[in-house]
N, C-alpha and C positions, 0 to 999 in steps of 0.2 A: 424290821420290815424290809423286804426286798423291793427294788423298784418295779413298778408295774407298767405295762405297755398297753396302748389302746388296741382293742381287737379289730377296729375298723381300719385305722390308718397306720398302725404300728409305731406311733410316736410315744415318747415317754409321758406318763401321766403325772400331773402336778398335784401333790398332796396338800390337804388342808385339814387341820385338826378341828374336830367338832367338840369333843370332850376328851377325858383322860385316855380312853381306849378306843374311841370311835373316830374313824378317818373317812374323808371323802376324797376321791381322786378324780381329776377332771382333765380332759384332753383340750388343749388350746385350739387345735385345728377344727375338730368336728364336734366339739361340746359333749363328748361322751362322759357320763358321770357314773361312778360306782362308789358305794358306801360299804365299809367293812371294818372289822375289829382287828386291832393289832398293836404292837409295841411302837413307841415313838421312834422316829428316824435318828434323832440326836440323843445319844446316851449321856449320862451324867458322870461318866468316867473322867477322872482327872489324868492329865498327862504327867507321867513321872518326871520329877526334876532331876537334872544331872547332878551327880555327886561332885562336891568340890574337890579339886585336885590340889596337891601340894605345890610347893615352889619348884620342885624338880632339881635336876643336876645343874643346869645352866642358870647362873645368877645374873649375868649381864644380858642386856637386851640384844646386842649384836655380837655374836660369837666370832664373826669375821673381822672385827675391829682389833687388829694387832699392830698397826703402824703407829708409831709415836708421833702425835700431832696434837697441839692444843686447839680446841674448838673455839672460834671467836664468839660464838653465841652463848655457850654454857660453861666453857672452861674445862671440859672433859679431856683427858690426855691420850685417848686412843681413837684411831679412825680406821675405816675400811678403805682400801685402795680399789677403785673401780676403773678399769681400762675400757673406755667406750669404743676405741678403735678409730679408724680413719674413714672419712666420707669420700675423699678423693685421694688419688695416689700421691699428690704433691703436698699433702697436709701432714702435720705432726699428729701423733696419737693424742686423743682427748683423755686426760686422766683426772678423775674426780676423787676427792676424799670425803667420805661420809662419816659423820660423828657416830661413835658407838653408843652414845646415850640419847641424844635428842634427834638424830637423823639429819642434821643440817649438812648440806653438801656444798663444797667449794671446789672450784676449778684450780688445777695445778698446772704449771707449765708456762710457756711463752705467752706474754700478754701483748696484744696488738693495740695500737692506738688509732 
């Protein structure tokens, strides 16, 4: 069933099911009512499920984790090096190491007190 519009005010008509094939549509603004036969708005079609995919070629979670570093949280021995850059010209670069397994990040470099 296609949406129907009010012939008086051109607004969309709100449907209401009376029985299996009988519908009434009503305009909210001017109270126009029309009764007709038709199919329901909502079908009983099911949405197809996505097929399951295999593991793929990459077995590790983070393929960029190539730097040898032991994670203090999970003990994994590879990390990704991330250079955040400088915020001001007189600062050192901010370098982070992200664990390839759990994603824990730690800061590397000069520590200030």
